[in-house]
N, CA, C and O atoms as a GROMACS GRO file, in nm:
protein
  284
    1MET      N    1   1.935   6.714  -2.430
    1MET     CA    2   1.981   6.577  -2.410
    1MET      C    3   1.971   6.538  -2.264
    1MET      O    4   1.982   6.621  -2.174
    2ARG      N    5   1.951   6.414  -2.242
    2ARG     CA    6   1.938   6.363  -2.106
    2ARG      C    7   2.077   6.336  -2.049
    2ARG      O    8   2.160   6.270  -2.112
    3GLU      N    9   2.102   6.389  -1.930
    3GLU     CA   10   2.231   6.371  -1.866
    3GLU      C   11   2.236   6.236  -1.796
    3GLU      O   12   2.141   6.196  -1.728
    4GLN      N   13   2.346   6.165  -1.815
    4GLN     CA   14   2.360   6.032  -1.756
    4GLN      C   15   2.403   6.046  -1.609
    4GLN      O   16   2.502   6.114  -1.579
    5GLN      N   17   2.330   5.983  -1.520
    5GLN     CA   18   2.362   5.990  -1.379
    5GLN      C   19   2.463   5.882  -1.343
    5GLN      O   20   2.459   5.771  -1.394
    6ALA      N   21   2.555   5.920  -1.254
    6ALA     CA   22   2.655   5.824  -1.207
    6ALA      C   23   2.589   5.729  -1.108
    6ALA      O   24   2.511   5.770  -1.021
    7ILE      N   25   2.620   5.604  -1.121
    7ILE     CA   26   2.568   5.503  -1.030
    7ILE      C   27   2.670   5.484  -0.918
    7ILE      O   28   2.790   5.481  -0.941
    8LYS      N   29   2.620   5.471  -0.796
    8LYS     CA   30   2.708   5.456  -0.682
    8LYS      C   31   2.791   5.329  -0.696
    8LYS      O   32   2.741   5.226  -0.739
    9PRO      N   33   2.920   5.338  -0.659
    9PRO     CA   34   3.009   5.221  -0.670
    9PRO      C   35   2.957   5.097  -0.596
    9PRO      O   36   2.973   4.985  -0.644
   10ASP      N   37   2.896   5.118  -0.480
   10ASP     CA   38   2.844   5.002  -0.404
   10ASP      C   39   2.734   4.930  -0.481
   10ASP      O   40   2.725   4.808  -0.478
   11VAL      N   41   2.651   5.007  -0.550
   11VAL     CA   42   2.543   4.949  -0.630
   11VAL      C   43   2.603   4.869  -0.746
   11VAL      O   44   2.558   4.759  -0.777
   12LEU      N   45   2.706   4.926  -0.809
   12LEU     CA   46   2.773   4.857  -0.919
   12LEU      C   47   2.837   4.728  -0.871
   12LEU      O   48   2.825   4.624  -0.936
   13ARG      N   49   2.904   4.733  -0.758
   13ARG     CA   50   2.969   4.613  -0.705
   13ARG      C   51   2.868   4.503  -0.672
   13ARG      O   52   2.890   4.386  -0.700
   14ASP      N   53   2.755   4.544  -0.612
   14ASP     CA   54   2.650   4.446  -0.581
   14ASP      C   55   2.597   4.381  -0.708
   14ASP      O   56   2.578   4.260  -0.713
   15ARG      N   57   2.574   4.461  -0.809
   15ARG     CA   58   2.522   4.407  -0.936
   15ARG      C   59   2.625   4.316  -1.001
   15ARG      O   60   2.589   4.212  -1.058
   16ILE      N   61   2.752   4.353  -0.994
   16ILE     CA   62   2.858   4.268  -1.049
   16ILE      C   63   2.859   4.133  -0.979
   16ILE      O   64   2.872   4.029  -1.044
   17LEU      N   65   2.846   4.134  -0.848
   17LEU     CA   66   2.843   4.008  -0.772
   17LEU      C   67   2.723   3.921  -0.812
   17LEU      O   68   2.735   3.800  -0.824
   18GLN      N   69   2.608   3.984  -0.832
   18GLN     CA   70   2.490   3.911  -0.877
   18GLN      C   71   2.514   3.847  -1.013
   18GLN      O   72   2.481   3.730  -1.036
   19LEU      N   73   2.571   3.925  -1.104
   19LEU     CA   74   2.596   3.874  -1.238
   19LEU      C   75   2.702   3.765  -1.238
   19LEU      O   76   2.693   3.668  -1.314
   20GLN      N   77   2.804   3.779  -1.153
   20GLN     CA   78   2.906   3.675  -1.144
   20GLN      C   79   2.847   3.544  -1.093
   20GLN      O   80   2.884   3.436  -1.138
   21SER      N   81   2.754   3.555  -1.000
   21SER     CA   82   2.686   3.436  -0.949
   21SER      C   83   2.603   3.371  -1.060
   21SER      O   84   2.605   3.249  -1.077
   22GLU      N   85   2.530   3.453  -1.134
   22GLU     CA   86   2.451   3.402  -1.246
   22GLU      C   87   2.540   3.336  -1.351
   22GLU      O   88   2.506   3.232  -1.406
   23HIS      N   89   2.654   3.398  -1.378
   23HIS     CA   90   2.750   3.344  -1.477
   23HIS      C   91   2.800   3.207  -1.432
   23HIS      O   92   2.808   3.113  -1.512
   24SER      N   93   2.835   3.196  -1.304
   24SER     CA   94   2.883   3.068  -1.251
   24SER      C   95   2.776   2.960  -1.259
   24SER      O   96   2.804   2.845  -1.293
   25GLU      N   97   2.653   2.999  -1.227
   25GLU     CA   98   2.542   2.903  -1.234
   25GLU      C   99   2.518   2.857  -1.378
   25GLU      O  100   2.496   2.738  -1.403
   26LEU      N  101   2.522   2.950  -1.471
   26LEU     CA  102   2.506   2.912  -1.612
   26LEU      C  103   2.619   2.820  -1.657
   26LEU      O  104   2.596   2.725  -1.732
   27ASP      N  105   2.739   2.847  -1.610
   27ASP     CA  106   2.854   2.763  -1.644
   27ASP      C  107   2.833   2.621  -1.593
   27ASP      O  108   2.858   2.524  -1.666
   28ARG      N  109   2.787   2.608  -1.470
   28ARG     CA  110   2.759   2.474  -1.414
   28ARG      C  111   2.648   2.404  -1.491
   28ARG      O  112   2.658   2.285  -1.521
   29MET      N  113   2.542   2.478  -1.522
   29MET     CA  114   2.431   2.419  -1.598
   29MET      C  115   2.478   2.370  -1.734
   29MET      O  116   2.442   2.260  -1.777
   30ILE      N  117   2.556   2.450  -1.801
   30ILE     CA  118   2.605   2.414  -1.934
   30ILE      C  119   2.690   2.288  -1.926
   30ILE      O  120   2.675   2.197  -2.008
   31ASP      N  121   2.779   2.282  -1.828
   31ASP     CA  122   2.863   2.164  -1.811
   31ASP      C  123   2.779   2.038  -1.786
   31ASP      O  124   2.806   1.932  -1.842
   32GLN      N  125   2.678   2.051  -1.701
   32GLN     CA  126   2.593   1.936  -1.669
   32GLN      C  127   2.508   1.894  -1.788
   32GLN      O  128   2.496   1.775  -1.818
   33LEU      N  129   2.450   1.991  -1.855
   33LEU     CA  130   2.358   1.961  -1.964
   33LEU      C  131   2.429   1.920  -2.093
   33LEU      O  132   2.368   1.856  -2.180
   34ALA      N  133   2.554   1.956  -2.107
   34ALA     CA  134   2.628   1.923  -2.229
   34ALA      C  135   2.641   1.772  -2.248
   34ALA      O  136   2.650   1.723  -2.360
   35THR      N  137   2.642   1.700  -2.138
   35THR     CA  138   2.654   1.553  -2.146
   35THR      C  139   2.519   1.484  -2.137
   35THR      O  140   2.512   1.361  -2.139
   36SER      N  141   2.413   1.561  -2.127
   36SER     CA  142   2.279   1.506  -2.111
   36SER      C  143   2.206   1.501  -2.246
   36SER      O  144   2.232   1.582  -2.335
   37SER      N  145   2.119   1.406  -2.258
   37SER     CA  146   2.037   1.398  -2.379
   37SER      C  147   1.904   1.471  -2.360
   37SER      O  148   1.818   1.468  -2.448
   38ASP      N  149   1.888   1.536  -2.244
   38ASP     CA  150   1.763   1.606  -2.213
   38ASP      C  151   1.756   1.747  -2.273
   38ASP      O  152   1.657   1.817  -2.255
   39ILE      N  153   1.860   1.789  -2.343
   39ILE     CA  154   1.864   1.925  -2.396
   39ILE      C  155   1.908   1.921  -2.543
   39ILE      O  156   1.994   1.842  -2.582
   40THR      N  157   1.848   2.008  -2.621
   40THR     CA  158   1.885   2.013  -2.763
   40THR      C  159   2.006   2.103  -2.781
   40THR      O  160   2.042   2.182  -2.693
   41ASP      N  161   2.069   2.091  -2.896
   41ASP     CA  162   2.183   2.176  -2.928
   41ASP      C  163   2.144   2.324  -2.927
   41ASP      O  164   2.221   2.409  -2.884
   42LEU      N  165   2.024   2.353  -2.975
   42LEU     CA  166   1.976   2.491  -2.978
   42LEU      C  167   1.961   2.547  -2.836
   42LEU      O  168   1.998   2.661  -2.809
   43GLU      N  169   1.905   2.467  -2.746
   43GLU     CA  170   1.889   2.511  -2.607
   43GLU      C  171   2.024   2.534  -2.540
   43GLU      O  172   2.042   2.630  -2.465
   44LEU      N  173   2.118   2.447  -2.568
   44LEU     CA  174   2.252   2.461  -2.513
   44LEU      C  175   2.320   2.587  -2.569
   44LEU      O  176   2.387   2.660  -2.496
   45GLN      N  177   2.300   2.610  -2.697
   45GLN     CA  178   2.356   2.729  -2.761
   45GLN      C  179   2.297   2.856  -2.699
   45GLN      O  180   2.368   2.955  -2.679
   46ARG      N  181   2.169   2.855  -2.668
   46ARG     CA  182   2.104   2.971  -2.605
   46ARG      C  183   2.160   2.997  -2.466
   46ARG      O  184   2.181   3.112  -2.427
   47LEU      N  185   2.185   2.890  -2.391
   47LEU     CA  186   2.246   2.906  -2.258
   47LEU      C  187   2.386   2.967  -2.269
   47LEU      O  188   2.424   3.053  -2.190
   48LYS      N  189   2.461   2.921  -2.366
   48LYS     CA  190   2.596   2.973  -2.386
   48LYS      C  191   2.592   3.121  -2.426
   48LYS      O  192   2.674   3.201  -2.382
   49LYS      N  193   2.496   3.156  -2.509
   49LYS     CA  194   2.481   3.296  -2.551
   49LYS      C  195   2.443   3.383  -2.431
   49LYS      O  196   2.494   3.494  -2.415
   50ARG      N  197   2.352   3.332  -2.347
   50ARG     CA  198   2.313   3.405  -2.226
   50ARG      C  199   2.435   3.425  -2.135
   50ARG      O  200   2.453   3.533  -2.077
   51LYS      N  201   2.516   3.322  -2.122
   51LYS     CA  202   2.636   3.330  -2.039
   51LYS      C  203   2.730   3.439  -2.092
   51LYS      O  204   2.789   3.514  -2.014
   52LEU      N  205   2.745   3.447  -2.223
   52LEU     CA  206   2.830   3.551  -2.283
   52LEU      C  207   2.773   3.691  -2.258
   52LEU      O  208   2.849   3.785  -2.233
   53LYS      N  209   2.642   3.705  -2.266
   53LYS     CA  210   2.579   3.835  -2.240
   53LYS      C  211   2.601   3.878  -2.095
   53LYS      O  212   2.628   3.995  -2.067
   54VAL      N  213   2.590   3.783  -2.003
   54VAL     CA  214   2.613   3.814  -1.862
   54VAL      C  215   2.758   3.858  -1.843
   54VAL      O  216   2.784   3.954  -1.770
   55LYS      N  217   2.850   3.789  -1.906
   55LYS     CA  218   2.992   3.825  -1.896
   55LYS      C  219   3.016   3.966  -1.952
   55LYS      O  220   3.090   4.044  -1.893
   56ASP      N  221   2.954   3.997  -2.064
   56ASP     CA  222   2.966   4.132  -2.122
   56ASP      C  223   2.914   4.238  -2.026
   56ASP      O  224   2.976   4.343  -2.010
   57ASN      N  225   2.802   4.210  -1.962
   57ASN     CA  226   2.746   4.304  -1.865
   57ASN      C  227   2.839   4.324  -1.746
   57ASN      O  228   2.854   4.435  -1.695
   58ILE      N  229   2.902   4.216  -1.702
   58ILE     CA  230   2.999   4.226  -1.592
   58ILE      C  231   3.113   4.319  -1.632
   58ILE      O  232   3.152   4.407  -1.555
   59LEU      N  233   3.166   4.298  -1.750
   59LEU     CA  234   3.278   4.380  -1.797
   59LEU      C  235   3.240   4.527  -1.810
   59LEU      O  236   3.318   4.615  -1.775
   60LEU      N  237   3.120   4.554  -1.861
   60LEU     CA  238   3.075   4.692  -1.874
   60LEU      C  239   3.061   4.760  -1.738
   60LEU      O  240   3.099   4.876  -1.723
   61LEU      N  241   3.009   4.690  -1.641
   61LEU     CA  242   2.996   4.746  -1.507
   61LEU      C  243   3.132   4.767  -1.442
   61LEU      O  244   3.153   4.866  -1.372
   62GLN      N  245   3.224   4.674  -1.464
   62GLN     CA  246   3.359   4.689  -1.409
   62GLN      C  247   3.429   4.811  -1.468
   62GLN      O  248   3.504   4.880  -1.399
   63LEU      N  249   3.405   4.837  -1.595
   63LEU     CA  250   3.463   4.956  -1.659
   63LEU      C  251   3.410   5.084  -1.596
   63LEU      O  252   3.481   5.184  -1.588
   64GLN      N  253   3.285   5.082  -1.551
   64GLN     CA  254   3.227   5.200  -1.487
   64GLN      C  255   3.289   5.226  -1.350
   64GLN      O  256   3.289   5.339  -1.302
   65LEU      N  257   3.341   5.122  -1.288
   65LEU     CA  258   3.405   5.136  -1.157
   65LEU      C  259   3.546   5.194  -1.168
   65LEU      O  260   3.595   5.260  -1.076
   66GLU      N  261   3.611   5.167  -1.280
   66GLU     CA  262   3.749   5.212  -1.299
   66GLU      C  263   3.752   5.358  -1.338
   66GLU      O  264   3.669   5.402  -1.418
   67PRO      N  265   3.846   5.434  -1.283
   67PRO     CA  266   3.856   5.575  -1.323
   67PRO      C  267   3.904   5.586  -1.467
   67PRO      O  268   3.975   5.499  -1.518
   68ASP      N  269   3.864   5.695  -1.531
   68ASP     CA  270   3.904   5.718  -1.669
   68ASP      C  271   4.049   5.762  -1.672
   68ASP      O  272   4.083   5.873  -1.629
   69THR      N  273   4.136   5.675  -1.724
   69THR     CA  274   4.279   5.705  -1.726
   69THR      C  275   4.322   5.772  -1.855
   69THR      O  276   4.439   5.805  -1.871
   70HIS      N  277   4.228   5.794  -1.947
   70HIS     CA  278   4.260   5.854  -2.077
   70HIS      C  279   4.234   6.004  -2.081
   70HIS      O  280   4.252   6.066  -2.186
   71ALA      N  281   4.194   6.061  -1.971
   71ALA     CA  282   4.161   6.205  -1.970
   71ALA      C  283   4.284   6.291  -1.955
   71ALA      O  284   4.273   6.413  -1.952
   0.00000   0.00000   0.00000
């Protein structure tokens, strides 16, 4: 089996910051486009789904930063 390598905390924090920025940008885009007639409901739904995926990735990375308290 392949052993999983630990990622350096600084790398995780940098990636979290990138994802948080992307999440904020998606949030702004969704707010702006929700009142616009230039986007379809399907396109808006896809943006919202992307925003949720980014949020999930943020949470997963944050969990990797926290020590395992269940051991």
